[in-house]
N, C-alpha and C positions, 0 to 999 in steps of 0.2 A: 155719739161720735166714735169714729174709729180711733184707735190709739195712735200715738206718735212713735215713730221708730227713732231711737237715739243710738247712734253708732259711736263707740269709743273703744279704746284699747283695753282699759282696766277699770275696775271699781275700787280704788284705793280707800283705806279706812277714812281719810278725811273728806272724801267725796260722798260717802254713803248717805249721810244725812241730807245732803243737797239733792242727790238723786231721788231719795225717798220723798222729799218734799215736792219735787217736780212731778213725780208720778201721782202723788196725792192730788195735785192741782190739775194735771192735764192728761192723766191716763197714758203713761209712757212705758214702752217696752225697750229695754236696753240690749243691744247686740255687742258683745265683748269679743274683740278679735285678737287680744293678746299683743304679743310683740315686746320689743324692748321698752323698759320704763326707767326713767331717771327719778321717779318719785321716791322720796325718802320714807323710811319706816317699813315695818313688816307688812306683808300682804294680809288682807282680811280673810280669816278662815271660818267665819260663821255663815249663817244663812242670810242671803241678801234680802232686804225687805221691799223688794220691787220685782216686777216681772223681768226676766233676763234670759238670754241664751248665749252660749259660747259658740262662736262661728269662726270659720276660716275667712280671711280677707276676700278671697276670690268668690265666695258665695254671696257677698253683700250686694252685688248687682241684682241677682235674682230676688233676694229678699226685699230690697228697696222697690223693686218693680212688681211685687206680688199683688198689689192692690189692697193689701190689708191695713194700710196706714194712711192717715189724713195728711201727714207731713213727715219729712225725714230730716233729722239733724245729722250733719256730716262733719267729721273731724278734719283737722289739717295734718295730723300725725299719721305715720305709717306710709309704706311705699305704695301699696296697692289699694288700701281701704278707701282713701278719699275719692279717687277716680272711679272705683267700682260703685261706691255709694252714689256719687253724682250721676253716673251713667244710668243706674237703675231708677233713680228718682225722675230723671228726665224722660226715660222710656215710658214710665207710668204716668207722666205729666202730674207728678205730685210736687207740691212746693218744697223747696230745699232750703234749710237753714244751716248756715256754716258756723261752726263753733271754732273761733280763731284765737290763737294764743301768741303768735309770733309778733314781735315788734322790731325785729331785724332779721332778715332772711340769712340763714347760714351760708357761708361763702366757700365751702369745700367744693371740689369738682363735682361730686355726686349731687349736692344740693343745688348747684348752678343749673343742672338739667331740669330740676323740678320747679324752678322759679316761674317759668311761663305758664306751666300747668296750674300752679297755685294762684297766680294772678288771674287766670281765667275763672277759677272758682270764686275769687273775691267778686269779680264783675258779674258773674252769672247767677249767683245765689239770690234767692228771693228775699232773704234777710240774713244778716250777720250778727252773731252774738259774740262779744269779746270779754276778756278778763277785766278790762279797765280802759280809761280814756287814752292811755298810751298805745294800746293795741287798736282802739277805734281810730285814732289819728293815722296810724300806719296803714290799716286796710282801706280807709277812706281815700288816702292819697293814691291808692292803687286801684281805684274804681269801685270799691264796695259802696252799696247803697242800703238804706233801711237798716242802719247799724244800731244795735242795742248793747247795753252793758249788764252782765251778770257778775257782780263783784265777788272776788275771791273770798271765801268764808271758811271758817272752822267751827267746831262745836264750842261756841263761846261759853255755854254753861259748864262744860267739862273743864275747860282751861281756867275758869274762874272759881271752880269749886273750892270750898274751904278745907277739904280733907287733904292736908299736907303733912308729910312726914319729914323730919330733919334729914339733911344730906349726910350720909355715912359712907364715905368712900376712902380708900387708902390715899394718903397725902392730900386730903381735902383741905383747902386753905381757909380754915375756920377763922383765923385771926385777921385775914385781909379785910380792910375797911370798905373796899369797893371791889366787887367781883364782876368781871366782864365775861360774857358767855357767847360762844360761837356754837351753832348747831348745824351740821351739814356733812356732806361727803368730802373725803380728802381729795377732791378733784380740782384741777387747775382753775376752772371757771368759778369755783367758790371763793377764790382769793385768799386761801389759808396762808400761803407763803407771803403775800403782801401783809397780812395781819401779823405774822410772826416778825417780819422786818420792822413793822411799825411799832410793835410792842417793845422790841429791843432798843428802840430809839426814844422811848417815852421818858426814860430816866426815872421811872417810878420805883422806889425801893420797897422791898417787902418790909413790913406787911401792909404798906399803903394800898396796894392793889394786887389782884391776881387775875389770870386769864384761864378760863376753863374751856377746853375744846372738846365738844361732845360729837362723836360720830367719826372722828378721824382715825380711831384705833389707838390702842394703848402704846404702841411703838411705831409711829409713822416714820418715814425715811429720815426726817431731819431730827429725830429724837433718839438719844442713846438708849440702850437697853435699860428697862426698868420702868418706863412709862412716864417719867417726869422730864420736861424739856428744860428745866432750870429757869431762872429769872421769873419765878412766880407763875409758871405755865403748867397746867395739868391737862394731860391728854387722856381721853376716855373712848371706849367703844360705844357704838350705838346703844341706846337704852329704850325701854318700853315707854309708852305715852305717860303712864302714871309716874314713872321715875323722872321723866323729863319735866313733868309738871312740878315735881318737888325741886328740881334744879332751877327752874324759872323762879320759884319762890325763894330759893336760897341765894340767888344772884341779884345784881343791881342794874346791869345794862346788857342789852343784846347787841352784838356786832354782826353785821351782814356785809362783808367786804367784797362781794362778787365782782368779777371782771368780765368784760366781753371777750369771747374767743372767736375763732373762725367758725366754729360749729354751734355756739351756744350763747344766748343772752338770757339772763334770769327772767323767766316770764312773770314771776311774782315773788315768791318766798313766803310760804305760809307760816314759817317760824315767826315772822313779824306779827301776824295776827295772834298767834299763841302767846307770845311774850307780852304784847300790849294788854291782853286780857288779864295778865298778872301785874300790870302796872309798871312794866319795865320801859324806860326810854330806849330808843333804838338809834344806833349809829349805822347808817347804811350808805353804800356807794350809789352813785347816780346810774349804775348799770343794773339796779334792782327794780323789778317790775312794780313792787309795792311803793317805790318812790315815784316812778313814772305814772303810775295809776292813781296817785293822790292820797294813799293812806299815810305814808311817812311824809311829814312836812317839816322842813328845816326850821328850827326855832319854835315850832308848835308842839310836836310830840317826839322830836328826835333831832339828830344832826346829820346832814347829808354832805358827803365828801366826794371828790372826784375819784372815779374808779382807777385802781392801779397806782395810786399816789400814797406811798407809805408815810410821807411827811404830813400830809393833810389828815390822814387817819390817826397818826400819833398825836397830833394836836387835839383832835376831837376826844380821844381817849383821856389825855391829860386834863382836858377841860371838865369832863364829867367825873373824873376821879377827885377833883379838887373843889367842885362846886355842888355840894349836896342839895342846896335849894333848887338849883337848875334841874338836877336829876329828878327831884320830887315833882316839879312843875311839869316837866315833859312827860313823866310817867303817868301823872293824873290825866293829862290831856289825851294820851294814847289810849288809856282805859276807857275814856269817854268816846273817842272817835271810832274805835273798833266795833262799838255796839251797832253801827250802821251796816257792818259787813256780816250779814247773817245768811243762813240757808234760805230763809224766806225771800230775802233780797235777791239771792242768786236765782231762785225759781221764778221770781217776778220778771227777771230779765228775759227769760225764755217765753214766759206767758205774754210779755209785751210784744215780742217778735211774732208770736202766733196770732195775737190780736190784730196786728196790722195786716195779716193775711186772711182775717175773718175766721180763724181756726181755734181760738182760745175758748175753753169751756169755763174758765175760772173767772169769777168776779171778786177781785181782791178788795 
């Protein structure tokens, strides 16, 4: 069989294992066109374990139309790449699979112009693969057919590994009985300001609880010089994956307070997968894709609150700070539930789409 052409902007570290597994199953060549990325973490600087090429977006039409591929996977991200890939696949009469991530279209003036073009992609694709049921529902309502799910996954073995070092950081709240952890960019859509407001209204005295903010920088705008926000809050710069794994092990609850904005709605939140692998319960807003996609379930493995509501978030924080048995039950369930979100499951989603087109070579 000819290979499959998979067009995407980047190969971030947390996707490399998934891409490698899909190549192993289906013989895939990845075309990386670059562009802006909101993906957290450092770029991968090693040798990618699958065939790939770095391309300019405008060359994708010719590549997709080259006749070298049995199918083409098209992204929804990028200004030129989706339409160029679509046009090339259609010119070559090659089946097109759309990899979709949006569950709410951005409402800025620039994105309004792209809505009709993207809706046409949903309707004309031979198959659509999504991050989860929340995205599947969104694209199906806009005319997509033959929709499959490739669940978001991380390297579960890495995040579960027992090789853990104690947390040694200046001002580390070692005496706090319950440590709440946020991991993300200091961007509005991540809900950090909502979290800070909620934290200050919880009424939790030190050392009852502490809040650790990783990735916001040691001195974000709302924090005085010195890196400590007071009220049991510690602000930190981004850390490497192994250090982050240590922090998950040193903390008790992950908080993901994302809010919807004009230009962004959290597609998933892979920090949820990472933290669940370490047995942490999750407090997440209903604007987080991992909630909409079914990984975080209220009362099963976490608590779900309304986005942008500091009062509801504060109540969830207080509850998990004062109910250790509930924390333990939710954390155990999360560690079990995340086991279904693997690189194999992600690759099977694409193999399933190819199979419906008579183009899968893998028998799972």
